[in-house]
C-alpha positions in Angstrom: 0.0 0.0 0.0 1.2 3.5 -0.9 0.9 6.3 1.6 2.0 9.3 -0.4 5.0 10.2 1.9 8.5 11.4 2.0 11.1 9.3 3.7 13.2 11.7 5.8 15.9 10.2 8.0 14.0 7.0 8.6 10.6 8.6 9.1 7.6 8.6 6.8 6.5 12.3 6.5 3.3 13.5 4.9 2.3 17.0 3.7 -0.6 19.2 2.6 0.3 20.4 -1.0 -0.2 17.3 -3.1 0.4 16.4 -6.7 -0.5 13.2 -8.6 1.0 10.9 -11.1 -1.0 10.0 -14.3 -1.2 6.8 -16.2 0.3 7.7 -19.6 -1.7 5.0 -21.4 -5.1 5.9 -20.1 -4.6 9.5 -18.8 -6.1 8.4 -15.4 -5.0 10.3 -12.3 -3.4 7.9 -9.9 -3.9 7.9 -6.2 -2.5 8.7 -3.7 -1.3 12.3 -3.9 2.3 13.0 -3.0 3.4 16.0 -1.0 5.6 18.9 -2.1 8.6 19.1 0.2 8.7 22.2 2.4 11.8 24.2 3.3 11.6 22.7 6.7 11.5 19.2 5.4 14.5 19.8 3.2 16.4 21.4 6.1 15.6 18.3 8.3 16.8 15.9 5.6 20.0 17.8 5.0 20.8 18.3 8.7 20.5 14.6 9.3 22.8 13.9 6.4 25.4 16.4 7.6 25.4 14.8 11.0 26.0 11.4 9.4 28.9 12.7 7.4 30.5 14.5 10.4 30.2 11.3 12.5 32.4 9.4 9.9 30.2 6.4 10.3 30.2 5.8 6.5 33.9 6.0 6.2 34.7 2.3 6.9 34.3 0.1 3.9 32.4 -2.5 5.9 29.5 -0.1 6.6 29.2 0.7 2.9 29.2 -2.9 1.8 26.5 -3.8 4.4 24.3 -1.0 3.1 24.7 -1.7 -0.6 24.0 -5.4 -0.1 21.0 -4.7 2.1 19.5 -2.3 -0.5 19.9 -4.9 -3.3 18.2 -7.6 -1.1 15.3 -5.3 -0.2 14.7 -4.2 -3.7 14.5 -7.8 -5.0 11.9 -8.5 -2.3 9.9 -5.4 -3.2 9.9 -6.1 -6.9 6.2 -7.3 -7.1 4.9 -4.1 -5.5 7.3 -1.9 -7.5 6.3 -3.6 -10.7 2.6 -3.3 -10.1 2.8 0.5 -9.5 5.5 1.1 -12.0 3.5 -0.2 -15.0 0.7 2.2 -14.0 2.9 5.2 -13.6 5.2 4.8 -16.7 3.4 2.6 -19.2 6.5 0.4 -19.4 5.9 -3.3 -19.8 6.5 -5.6 -16.8 9.4 -7.2 -18.5 11.2 -3.9 -18.7 10.8 -3.4 -15.0 12.1 -6.9 -14.2 15.2 -6.3 -16.4 15.8 -2.9 -15.0 15.6 -4.2 -11.4 18.2 -6.9 -12.3 20.5 -4.2 -13.6 19.9 -2.0 -10.5 20.6 -4.8 -8.0 23.6 -6.0 -9.9 25.0 -2.5 -10.0 24.6 -2.2 -6.2 26.4 -5.5 -5.7 29.2 -4.6 -8.0 29.8 -1.4 -6.0 29.8 -3.5 -2.8 32.5 -5.7 -4.3 34.5 -2.7 -5.5 34.3 -1.1 -2.0 35.3 -4.3 -0.3 38.6 -4.5 -2.3 39.7 -1.1 -1.0 41.1 -0.2 -4.4 38.9 2.9 -4.7 40.8 4.6 -1.8 44.4 3.5 -2.6 46.3 5.6 0.0 49.6 6.9 -1.1 52.4 7.3 1.5 55.8 8.9 1.3 58.2 8.3 4.2 60.0 11.1 5.9 63.7 11.6 5.1 65.1 13.8 7.9 68.6 13.6 6.4 67.6 15.1 3.0 69.4 18.3 2.0 68.8 21.2 1.9 65.5 20.5 3.8 64.2 17.4 5.4 61.4 15.5 3.6 58.2 15.3 5.7 56.1 12.2 6.2 53.2 12.6 3.7 50.1 10.3 3.4 47.2 10.9 1.1 43.8 9.3 1.0 40.4 9.8 -0.6 37.5 10.9 1.6 33.7 11.3 0.9 32.6 14.8 -0.2 29.6 14.9 2.1 25.9 14.8 1.6 24.9 14.3 -2.1 21.6 15.4 -3.7 20.4 13.1 -6.4 17.8 13.9 -9.0 16.3 10.8 -10.5 15.6 10.4 -14.2 12.1 9.7 -15.7 13.2 7.3 -18.4 14.9 4.7 -16.1 12.8 4.7 -12.9 15.0 2.1 -11.3 18.5 2.1 -12.8 18.7 5.9 -12.8 16.1 6.5 -10.1 16.1 6.6 -6.3 18.4 3.6 -6.0 20.1 4.1 -9.3 23.7 4.8 -10.3 24.1 8.2 -8.7 22.8 6.9 -5.3 24.7 3.7 -5.5 28.0 5.4 -6.3 27.5 8.1 -3.7 26.9 5.4 -1.0 29.9 3.5 -2.3 32.0 6.7 -1.9 30.7 7.0 1.7 28.3 9.9 1.2 24.8 10.2 2.7 22.2 10.8 0.0 19.1 12.9 -0.3 17.1 11.9 -3.4 14.6 14.2 -5.0 12.2 11.7 -6.6 10.9 12.2 -10.1 7.3 13.5 -10.1 6.2 11.3 -13.0 6.6 8.1 -10.9 6.4 9.1 -7.2 4.8 5.8 -6.2 7.9 3.9 -7.5 10.0 6.4 -5.7 8.2 5.9 -2.4 8.5 2.1 -2.6 12.2 2.2 -3.5 12.8 4.8 -0.8 11.1 2.5 1.7 13.4 -0.3 0.7 16.5 1.9 1.2 15.3 3.2 4.5 14.9 -0.3 5.8 18.3 -1.2 4.5 19.9 1.7 6.4 18.4 0.3 9.6 19.3 -3.3 8.8 22.9 -2.2 8.1 23.1 -0.6 11.6 23.6 2.9 10.2 22.1 6.3 11.3 18.8 7.1 9.8 20.1 10.3 8.2 22.1 8.2 5.8 19.2 8.4 3.3 16.2 10.6 2.7 13.7 10.8 -0.2 11.7 14.0 -0.8 9.0 14.6 -3.5 8.3 17.7 -5.5 6.6 18.7 -8.7 7.7 22.3 -8.6 11.1 23.6 -9.5 11.4 25.2 -6.1 12.1 21.9 -4.4 15.1 21.2 -6.6 16.4 24.7 -6.2 16.0 24.6 -2.4 17.9 21.3 -2.2 20.7 22.3 -4.6 21.2 25.7 -2.9 21.3 24.3 0.6 24.6 24.9 2.4 24.7 21.4 3.7 24.8 19.7 0.2 28.3 18.9 -1.1 27.5 17.7 -4.6 24.7 17.0 -7.0 24.1 14.0 -9.3 21.6 14.6 -12.1 20.3 12.7 -15.1 17.8 14.5 -17.3 17.3 17.3 -19.8 19.8 19.9 -20.7 17.5 22.7 -19.4 17.2 21.0 -16.0 20.8 20.1 -15.7 22.1 23.6 -16.6 19.6 25.2 -14.2 21.0 23.2 -11.3 24.6 23.8 -12.4 24.0 27.5 -12.4 22.4 27.5 -9.0 25.3 25.4 -7.6 27.9 27.8 -9.2 26.2 30.8 -7.7 26.2 29.5 -4.1 28.3 31.2 -1.5 30.3 28.0 -1.5 30.0 26.5 -5.1 29.6 22.7 -5.4 30.0 20.3 -8.3 27.0 19.3 -10.3 27.6 16.0 -12.2 24.8 16.4 -14.8 24.3 13.9 -17.6 22.1 15.9 -20.0 21.7 13.8 -23.1 23.1 13.6 -26.5 22.2 13.1 -30.2 24.7 10.1 -30.5 25.7 10.4 -34.1 26.1 7.2 -36.2 28.5 7.3 -39.2 27.9 4.7 -41.8 30.8 4.5 -44.4 30.2 3.3 -48.0 31.7 -0.1 -47.8 29.7 -1.0 -44.8 26.5 0.0 -46.6 27.5 -2.0 -49.6 28.2 -5.1 -47.6 25.4 -5.1 -45.0 23.2 -2.1 -45.6 19.9 -3.8 -44.7 21.4 -5.3 -41.5 22.6 -1.9 -40.4 19.3 -0.3 -41.2 17.4 -2.9 -39.2 19.7 -2.5 -36.2 19.7 1.3 -36.4 15.9 1.3 -36.5 15.7 -1.0 -33.5 18.0 1.2 -31.6 16.0 4.4 -32.4 12.7 2.7 -31.4 14.0 1.0 -28.2 12.0 2.3 -25.3 10.1 4.7 -27.7 13.4 6.5 -28.2 13.5 7.6 -24.5 17.2 6.7 -24.0 19.9 9.3 -23.6 21.9 7.1 -26.0 19.3 7.0 -28.7 21.0 7.5 -32.1 19.5 10.8 -33.2 21.8 11.6 -36.1 22.9 9.4 -39.0 25.7 10.5 -41.3 26.5 8.8 -44.6 27.9 9.5 -48.1 25.4 9.8 -50.9 26.2 7.2 -53.6 24.6 4.4 -55.6 23.7 2.4 -52.4 22.5 5.2 -50.1 19.0 5.5 -51.5 18.3 1.8 -51.0 19.7 2.1 -47.5 17.4 5.1 -46.8 14.4 3.1 -48.1 15.4 0.1 -45.8 15.7 2.4 -42.8 12.3 4.0 -43.5 10.6 0.6 -43.8 12.2 -0.6 -40.6 11.3 2.5 -38.7 7.7 2.7 -39.8 6.5 -0.9 -39.7 5.6 -1.0 -36.1 2.8 0.8 -34.1 3.2 4.0 -32.2 4.7 3.6 -28.7 3.5 5.2 -25.4 5.9 7.7 -23.9 6.5 8.0 -20.2 4.5 11.1 -19.5 2.9 14.1 -21.1 5.9 16.4 -20.7 8.2 14.1 -22.7 5.5 13.5 -25.3 5.0 17.2 -25.8 8.7 17.9 -26.0 9.1 15.2 -28.6 6.4 16.5 -30.8 7.7 20.1 -30.5 11.3 19.1 -31.2 10.4 17.0 -34.2 8.3 19.8 -35.7 10.9 22.5 -35.1 13.6 20.6 -36.8 11.3 19.6 -39.7 10.5 23.2 -40.3 14.2 24.3 -40.6 15.3 25.4 -44.0 16.6 22.5 -46.1 15.2 19.8 -43.8 12.9 17.1 -45.3 10.5 15.1 -43.2 11.0 11.8 -45.0 8.1 10.2 -43.1 6.4 9.2 -39.9 5.2 5.9 -38.5 1.6 4.9 -37.8 -0.3 7.2 -35.5 -2.3 6.3 -32.5 -5.0 7.9 -30.4 -3.3 7.6 -27.0 -2.5 11.0 -25.4 1.2 10.0 -24.9 1.6 7.8 -28.0 4.4 8.8 -30.3 5.1 7.8 -33.9 8.6 7.3 -35.3 10.1 10.0 -37.4 12.8 10.2 -40.1 14.2 13.6 -41.2 16.9 14.3 -43.8 19.2 17.2 -44.6 22.1 17.9 -46.8 25.5 18.0 -45.0 26.0 21.7 -45.8 22.7 22.6 -44.1 23.7 20.5 -41.1 27.1 22.2 -40.9 25.6 25.7 -41.1 22.6 25.2 -38.8 23.5 24.2 -35.1 19.8 23.7 -34.4 20.0 20.4 -36.3 22.3 19.0 -33.7 19.7 19.3 -30.9 18.6 16.2 -29.2 15.0 15.2 -30.1 14.1 13.0 -27.1 12.0 10.3 -28.7 11.8 7.8 -31.6 13.3 9.8 -34.5 16.6 10.3 -36.3 18.0 12.8 -38.7 19.8 11.5 -41.9 22.6 13.8 -42.9 23.7 13.1 -46.5 27.3 14.0 -47.5 28.8 14.5 -51.0 32.0 12.6 -50.1 34.1 11.4 -47.2 35.8 14.8 -46.9 32.4 16.4 -46.2 31.6 13.6 -43.8 34.8 14.6 -41.9 33.6 18.2 -41.9 30.4 17.1 -40.3 32.4 15.3 -37.6 34.4 18.4 -37.0 31.3 20.6 -36.1 29.7 18.2 -33.7 29.2 19.4 -30.2 30.0 17.2 -27.2 28.2 13.8 -27.2 27.9 10.8 -25.0 28.6 8.4 -27.9 29.5 8.2 -31.5 29.2 5.1 -33.6 31.0 4.1 -36.8 29.9 1.4 -39.1 32.7 0.4 -41.5 34.9 -2.4 -42.6 38.2 -2.6 -40.7 40.3 -1.7 -43.7 37.9 1.2 -44.6 38.3 2.8 -41.2 42.0 2.2 -41.1 42.2 4.4 -44.2 40.5 7.3 -42.4 42.1 7.6 -39.0 41.3 11.3 -38.9 37.6 10.4 -38.4 38.5 8.6 -35.2 40.6 11.4 -34.0 37.9 14.0 -34.5 35.3 11.9 -32.8 37.5 11.0 -29.9 37.8 14.7 -29.0 34.0 15.0 -29.0 32.5 12.0 -27.3 32.8 9.8 -24.2 32.3 6.4 -25.9 33.3 5.3 -29.4 31.4 2.3 -30.8 32.5 0.2 -33.8 29.9 -1.7 -35.8 27.3 -1.7 -33.0 24.7 0.6 -31.6 24.8 3.0 -28.6 21.7 2.2 -26.7 23.2 -0.5 -24.5 25.3 0.9 -21.6 27.3 -1.9 -19.9 27.9 -1.5 -16.1 31.6 -2.3 -15.5 35.0 -1.0 -14.6 35.8 0.1 -18.2 32.6 1.9 -19.0 32.6 5.7 -19.5 29.1 7.2 -19.7 29.8 10.9 -20.0 31.1 13.3 -22.6 32.2 16.8 -23.4 29.9 19.8 -22.9 26.9 19.9 -23.4 26.4 16.1 -23.0 27.6 16.5 -19.4 28.8 19.3 -17.2 32.2 17.7 -16.8 33.6 15.2 -19.3 36.1 13.7 -16.9 33.6 11.7 -15.0 31.2 8.8 -15.7 27.8 8.2 -14.3 27.8 4.5 -15.1 30.4 1.9 -13.9 32.5 1.6 -10.9 34.5 4.7 -11.6 31.3 6.7 -11.0 32.1 6.7 -7.2 35.2 8.9 -7.8 32.9 11.8 -8.5 32.0 11.9 -4.8 35.5 11.7 -3.2 38.3 14.2 -2.7 41.9 13.8 -1.6 43.3 14.8 1.7 47.0 14.8 2.6 48.1 14.1 6.2 51.6 15.5 7.0 53.9 14.7 9.9 51.4 12.7 12.0 52.5 9.9 14.3 51.2 6.5 13.5 49.0 6.5 16.6 47.0 9.5 15.3 46.6 8.4 11.7 43.4 6.9 10.2 43.6 3.2 9.8 44.0 3.1 6.1 46.9 5.6 6.3 48.9 3.4 8.6 51.2 0.9 6.8 51.1 -1.4 9.8 47.3 -1.2 10.5 46.4 -4.5 8.8 43.3 -2.7 7.3 43.6 -4.7 4.1 43.4 -1.5 2.0 45.9 -1.6 -0.8 48.4 1.3 -0.5 51.5 2.7 -2.3 54.5 3.3 -0.1 57.5 5.1 -1.5 56.6 4.2 -5.0 55.7 0.5 -4.4 52.3 -1.0 -4.2 51.3 -3.2 -1.2 48.2 -5.3 -0.7 47.1 -5.4 -4.4 46.1 -8.8 -5.7 48.8 -10.3 -7.9 48.1 -10.3 -11.6 
């Protein structure tokens, strides 16, 4: 049963100003209503989180491991309730929720394993040399510590994997930070149920209740109040460019600015070179259409731009792509806001000078149903009109037709920052054009060869980020084990006796944390 509550430092908290989720398939208003967080409730959540950080209770790896494992266990047990509500709030099929829950729990357990190895802290120690001339060398020891309370803004398109218990929350916990999540108003029921699971896990792990809070809010004011709060040390965000940049500006204008790690989407260009079209054009067209249509195009890695060279095979490829895109029914988008944004974006680009609307897929009467779209433009128009690079969040793609490979390179050179870029080519063909790889590597966070961008693997080598405006800082990833590094910072201890050092900065502590002492690693597993 849902109660329409916040979870603030272990307590369920109600409120007066309520908003409701709507079923995107039927348009039905869903009960119960959920409260807008007040300034006092935000203050309470942040104060509890600050107290947890200052107590250092999340610094030991064992505490983080217990918490992450308990969350995964509780989420798996809560899946039937989450699935029942989630289907109503999002219109997503039950199978999608089951798969996303598997990813979410696996991610939590992977972070637990990473934390247990101690490799994420990797203290560096430099012994004193009192005989050094002309000045003695002091004893120096550096370790990574948690930043402090992290505000997380969940995404609408992945209610679990990028939601209340998603990658930002999991990586912040793995780094040792207490977390306050601002739930997404399109699926507040899912947020409440996941928040309940995390609240119980905090208690089961023997940690203070301020380790986690969940607040709701439909208005922009709630997000502003949370980001601007002096007790917040960092922000994790997945969503639109407008939303991410707003939070980034608020954080930058604080008396004490804080980092905002915002993943704001991307057009994810796909380059298809002539030999690849000649050898497997229909296969590429089918795979590309499936990638565009996956989840009704509501993936930040949806391939929204396709670049190819106009030749004797390109028209047949274009026809194959149209056929694959338009053969299925319209899909239901997650909520009215996304649906309206898709329709507006598609229309705005279609009306630009030199852009052709090649076609649309079958229509449907549902208020959130969206048909596939295929647009086309000459490369010169694309190069001259930055609007054509804008992400259209939904099931459409823009075909950019080049006169030759030189013009294709010019298109690559004007691309703004992207999460991904994909190249379909033969191995020999791409080897003959290394400059394409060089230009794309400067502009993206992940390069894909003969594949499609919509799958984002959770692992040690994944980088889910990219240059501005795909993210606010291209150095960091929001997916994979390295994501926890966003929420840590280094501190150097100089001249302290062994008795006063934290355990992981003592070479003789037996803490099990790998460390580097005078240039040599100790405690790392042998290769």
